[in-house]
N, CA, C and O of each residue as an XYZ file, in Angstrom:
364
protein
N       7.685      7.721    -11.495
C       8.088      6.665    -10.625
C       6.850      6.182     -9.785
O       6.054      6.981     -9.292
N       6.750      4.910     -9.664
C       5.687      4.355     -8.841
C       6.066      4.255     -7.469
O       7.113      3.673     -7.186
N       5.260      4.808     -6.481
C       5.728      4.788     -5.056
C       5.835      3.338     -4.539
O       5.129      2.413     -4.941
N       6.764      3.250     -3.635
C       7.067      2.007     -2.886
C       5.967      1.695     -1.919
O       5.434      2.613     -1.296
N       5.573      0.358     -1.748
C       4.568      0.002     -0.833
C       5.073      0.290      0.561
O       6.261      0.137      0.844
N       4.119      0.732      1.484
C       4.409      0.941      2.824
C       4.502     -0.397      3.612
O       3.537     -1.160      3.563
N       5.601     -0.727      4.333
C       5.740     -2.084      4.939
C       4.691     -2.306      6.074
O       4.272     -3.434      6.331
N       4.292     -1.213      6.727
C       3.380     -1.370      7.962
C       1.916     -1.668      7.197
O       1.175     -2.549      7.635
N       1.619     -1.013      6.233
C       0.317     -1.306      5.599
C       0.382     -2.660      4.977
O      -0.615     -3.382      4.990
N       1.512     -3.045      4.427
C       1.555     -4.379      3.892
C       1.397     -5.518      4.809
O       0.794     -6.547      4.503
N       2.056     -5.262      6.142
C       1.818     -6.145      7.143
C       0.369     -6.213      7.711
O      -0.168     -7.255      8.086
N      -0.194     -4.989      7.727
C      -1.560     -5.043      8.229
C      -2.440     -5.785      7.233
O      -3.301     -6.550      7.669
N      -2.284     -5.613      5.958
C      -3.049     -6.330      4.829
C      -2.840     -7.766      5.007
O      -3.805     -8.527      5.082
N      -1.538     -8.213      5.084
C      -1.322     -9.725      5.091
C      -1.911    -10.319      6.357
O      -2.446    -11.426      6.298
N      -1.847     -9.679      7.448
C      -2.218    -10.166      8.827
C      -3.784    -10.278      8.746
O      -4.351    -11.298      9.139
N      -4.496     -9.165      8.206
C      -5.966     -9.193      8.012
C      -6.458    -10.315      7.105
O      -7.414    -11.034      7.395
N      -5.702    -10.420      5.928
C      -6.049    -11.488      5.035
C      -6.007    -12.928      5.654
O      -6.849    -13.788      5.395
N      -4.952    -13.102      6.487
C      -4.720    -14.429      7.021
C      -5.860    -14.660      8.205
O      -6.394    -15.762      8.333
N      -6.151    -13.672      8.958
C      -7.104    -13.835     10.097
C      -8.569    -13.544      9.729
O      -9.483    -14.197     10.232
N      -8.781    -12.550      8.839
C     -10.205    -12.472      8.399
C     -10.984    -11.505      9.398
O     -12.192    -11.348      9.225
N     -10.386    -10.911     10.345
C     -11.159    -10.063     11.255
C     -10.199     -8.901     11.657
O      -9.038     -9.097     12.017
N     -10.787     -7.668     11.564
C     -10.102     -6.558     11.949
C      -9.608     -6.492     13.401
O      -8.502     -6.052     13.713
N     -10.580     -6.997     14.316
C     -10.355     -6.970     15.700
C      -9.108     -7.844     15.940
O      -8.117     -7.431     16.542
N      -9.242     -9.175     15.385
C      -8.202    -10.078     15.777
C      -6.984     -9.734     15.242
O      -5.968     -9.934     15.909
N      -6.912     -9.175     13.985
C      -5.666     -8.768     13.287
C      -4.917     -7.637     14.178
O      -3.701     -7.612     14.371
N      -5.791     -6.773     14.652
C      -5.293     -5.640     15.488
C      -4.630     -6.237     16.766
O      -3.603     -5.713     17.199
N      -5.176     -7.298     17.371
C      -4.705     -7.764     18.604
C      -3.400     -8.369     18.302
O      -2.480     -8.151     19.091
N      -3.181     -9.159     17.182
C      -1.995     -9.775     16.879
C      -0.835     -8.724     16.498
O       0.352     -8.910     16.768
N      -1.330     -7.634     15.856
C      -0.320     -6.571     15.611
C      -0.074     -5.525     16.766
O       0.690     -4.564     16.683
N      -0.833     -5.862     17.842
C      -0.674     -4.874     18.948
C      -1.014     -3.423     18.517
O      -0.295     -2.476     18.836
N      -2.192     -3.284     17.744
C      -2.730     -2.065     17.340
C      -4.214     -2.031     17.697
O      -4.826     -3.043     18.038
N      -4.770     -0.805     17.601
C      -6.243     -0.669     17.728
C      -6.967     -1.204     16.501
O      -6.414     -1.197     15.402
N      -8.191     -1.663     16.678
C      -8.977     -2.046     15.488
C      -9.043     -0.831     14.464
O      -8.968     -0.993     13.246
N      -9.179      0.297     15.033
C      -9.155      1.567     14.223
C      -7.972      1.835     13.423
O      -8.043      2.263     12.272
N      -6.889      1.585     14.025
C      -5.512      1.707     13.342
C      -5.453      0.737     12.193
O      -4.999      1.118     11.114
N      -5.861     -0.426     12.350
C      -5.778     -1.380     11.247
C      -6.748     -0.965     10.169
O      -6.420     -0.887      8.985
N      -7.976     -0.698     10.634
C      -9.038     -0.190      9.616
C      -8.439      0.968      8.753
O      -8.460      0.943      7.522
N      -7.929      1.939      9.460
C      -7.380      3.145      8.763
C      -6.146      2.787      7.635
O      -6.017      3.227      6.493
N      -5.369      1.916      8.315
C      -4.301      1.306      7.463
C      -4.821      0.768      6.104
O      -4.395      1.178      5.024
N      -5.741     -0.149      6.239
C      -6.291     -0.856      5.157
C      -6.970      0.066      4.208
O      -6.861     -0.109      2.994
N      -7.718      1.111      4.751
C      -8.485      2.050      3.878
C      -7.466      2.886      3.144
O      -7.609      3.077      1.937
N      -6.377      3.430      3.849
C      -5.263      4.156      3.168
C      -4.591      3.332      2.026
O      -4.273      3.815      0.940
N      -4.409      2.002      2.407
C      -3.610      1.166      1.415
C      -4.627      1.019      0.190
O      -4.188      1.168     -0.950
N      -5.811      0.764      0.377
C      -6.922      0.620     -0.771
C      -6.842      1.944     -1.626
O      -6.738      1.962     -2.853
N      -6.910      3.129     -0.746
C      -6.949      4.402     -1.480
C      -5.838      4.589     -2.391
O      -5.974      4.906     -3.573
N      -4.597      4.357     -1.729
C      -3.240      4.510     -2.381
C      -3.233      3.660     -3.729
O      -2.799      4.151     -4.771
N      -3.731      2.373     -3.661
C      -3.619      1.332     -4.824
C      -4.917      1.766     -5.680
O      -4.859      1.452     -6.869
N      -5.953      2.369     -5.300
C      -7.011      2.723     -6.059
C      -7.930      1.478     -6.408
O      -8.576      1.456     -7.455
N      -7.958      0.532     -5.568
C      -8.874     -0.590     -5.551
C      -9.199     -1.204     -4.324
O      -8.503     -0.951     -3.341
N     -10.180     -1.993     -4.238
C     -10.581     -2.627     -3.062
C      -9.728     -3.929     -2.850
O      -9.469     -4.614     -3.839
N      -9.312     -4.274     -1.697
C      -8.604     -5.468     -1.427
C      -9.436     -6.466     -0.621
O      -9.143     -7.661     -0.628
N     -10.393     -6.021      0.020
C     -11.321     -6.729      0.830
C     -12.857     -6.573      0.456
O     -13.317     -5.511      0.037
N     -13.562     -7.648      0.631
C     -15.054     -7.434      0.681
C     -15.348     -7.561      2.161
O     -15.007     -8.532      2.837
N     -16.003     -6.510      2.609
C     -16.487     -6.502      4.018
C     -17.707     -7.254      4.219
O     -18.650     -6.937      3.495
N     -17.882     -8.197      5.066
C     -18.958     -9.069      5.280
C     -19.262     -9.042      6.887
O     -18.902     -9.972      7.609
N     -19.903     -7.985      7.344
C     -20.253     -7.825      8.724
C     -18.731     -7.603      9.383
O     -17.911     -6.744      9.057
N     -18.612     -8.557     10.328
C     -17.259     -8.400     11.124
C     -16.135     -9.189     10.509
O     -14.997     -9.163     10.977
N     -16.514     -9.964      9.340
C     -15.390    -10.647      8.654
C     -15.176     -9.975      7.385
O     -16.009     -9.212      6.896
N     -13.929    -10.288      6.789
C     -13.528     -9.822      5.492
C     -13.091    -11.065      4.689
O     -12.676    -12.107      5.198
N     -13.240    -10.816      3.327
C     -12.576    -11.878      2.494
C     -11.872    -11.021      1.351
O     -12.307     -9.930      0.982
N     -10.846    -11.575      0.880
C     -10.041    -11.012     -0.166
C     -10.857    -10.909     -1.593
O     -11.553    -11.828     -2.026
N     -10.672     -9.721     -2.216
C     -11.219     -9.536     -3.562
C     -10.068    -10.260     -4.558
O      -8.970    -10.628     -4.140
N     -10.463    -10.379     -5.769
C      -9.376    -10.974     -6.647
C      -8.148    -10.216     -6.637
O      -7.068    -10.807     -6.631
N      -8.227     -8.889     -6.635
C      -6.878     -8.115     -6.631
C      -6.207     -8.386     -5.250
O      -4.993     -8.577     -5.186
N      -7.017     -8.400     -4.128
C      -6.322     -8.812     -2.928
C      -5.738    -10.131     -2.788
O      -4.793    -10.295     -2.016
N      -6.244    -11.134     -3.501
C      -5.559    -12.443     -3.539
C      -4.305    -12.298     -4.374
O      -3.318    -12.949     -4.031
N      -4.244    -11.537     -5.401
C      -3.183    -11.439     -6.219
C      -2.030    -10.694     -5.456
O      -0.861    -11.071     -5.527
N      -2.399     -9.722     -4.796
C      -1.475     -8.843     -3.869
C      -0.964     -9.651     -2.798
O       0.211     -9.511     -2.459
N      -1.761    -10.534     -2.191
C      -1.256    -11.366     -0.984
C      -0.120    -12.316     -1.379
O       0.742    -12.608     -0.549
N      -0.096    -12.804     -2.619
C       0.996    -13.694     -3.014
C       2.256    -12.966     -2.928
O       3.213    -13.489     -2.355
N       2.351    -11.669     -3.507
C       3.520    -10.921     -3.453
C       3.798    -10.363     -2.045
O       4.959    -10.251     -1.652
N       2.752    -10.014     -1.285
C       3.017     -9.534      0.034
C       3.610    -10.569      0.916
O       4.437    -10.211      1.754
N       3.276    -11.796      0.814
C       3.852    -12.834      1.596
C       5.369    -12.946      1.207
O       6.197    -13.089      2.107
N       5.740    -12.887     -0.052
C       7.108    -13.004     -0.437
C       7.963    -11.744      0.043
O       9.122    -11.852      0.443
N       7.342    -10.664     -0.031
C       7.992     -9.424      0.352
C       8.272     -9.395      1.837
O       9.365     -9.044      2.282
N       7.227     -9.783      2.616
C       7.431     -9.948      4.129
C       8.381    -10.833      4.497
O       9.133    -10.546      5.428
N       8.490    -12.032      3.831
C       9.458    -13.097      4.006
C      10.806    -12.516      3.781
O      11.727    -12.723      4.572
N      10.917    -11.873      2.833
C      12.344    -11.398      2.366
C      12.714    -10.266      3.470
O      13.900    -10.174      3.784
N      11.852     -9.476      4.022
C      12.162     -8.550      4.887
C      12.561     -9.240      6.219
O      13.440     -8.743      6.923
N      11.973    -10.289      6.539
C      12.326    -10.979      7.736
C      13.650    -11.665      7.622
O      14.426    -11.687      8.577
N      13.934    -12.246      6.432
C      15.233    -12.792      6.103
C      16.366    -11.819      6.081
O      17.499    -12.164      6.417
N      16.056    -10.524      5.665
C      17.079     -9.459      5.693
C      17.345     -9.140      7.134
O      18.500     -9.009      7.540
N      16.284     -9.011      7.928
C      16.402     -8.796      9.385
C      17.263     -9.719     10.111
O      18.107     -9.352     10.928
N      17.027    -10.924      9.790
C      17.886    -12.138     10.382
C      19.316    -12.020      9.932
O      20.230    -12.131     10.749
N      19.550    -11.784      8.568
C      20.909    -11.667      8.201
C      21.690    -10.566      8.807
O      22.906    -10.699      8.942
N      21.069     -9.469      9.187
C      21.674     -8.321      9.742
C      21.951     -8.602     11.173
O      22.999     -8.212     11.688
N      21.004     -9.299     11.869
C      21.085     -9.693     13.238
C      22.254    -10.679     13.359
O      22.943    -10.662     14.379
N      22.494    -11.500     12.406
C      23.611    -12.473     12.477
C      25.037    -11.778     12.448
O      26.028    -12.258     12.998
N      25.019    -10.583     11.737
C      26.287     -9.903     11.644
C      26.665     -9.288     13.018
O      27.842     -9.088     13.320
N      25.649     -9.003     13.820
C      25.941     -8.292     14.986
C      26.449     -9.361     16.050
O      27.263     -9.020     16.908
N      26.002    -10.538     15.988
C      26.407    -11.548     17.039
C      27.798    -11.982     16.835
O      28.306    -12.805     17.597
């Protein structure tokens, strides 16, 4: 059985891909830069491939990262929709 992707790592990945900076992604996620860096490293290790090219303080997606980002955006949108649907039941 293939392990399920960790939603926190997926969010860190998508945020870093959009922003392109560990520091700014960390600010948006209310995490430390180190926490985002560790999450991305763990995600890359888990998947067995690099998702980002490191270019000094900036990052760019690898081809694998670009492919994953398409799915990650869909997954995160579905998760937000599910949360909204559940919240609507409570009201």
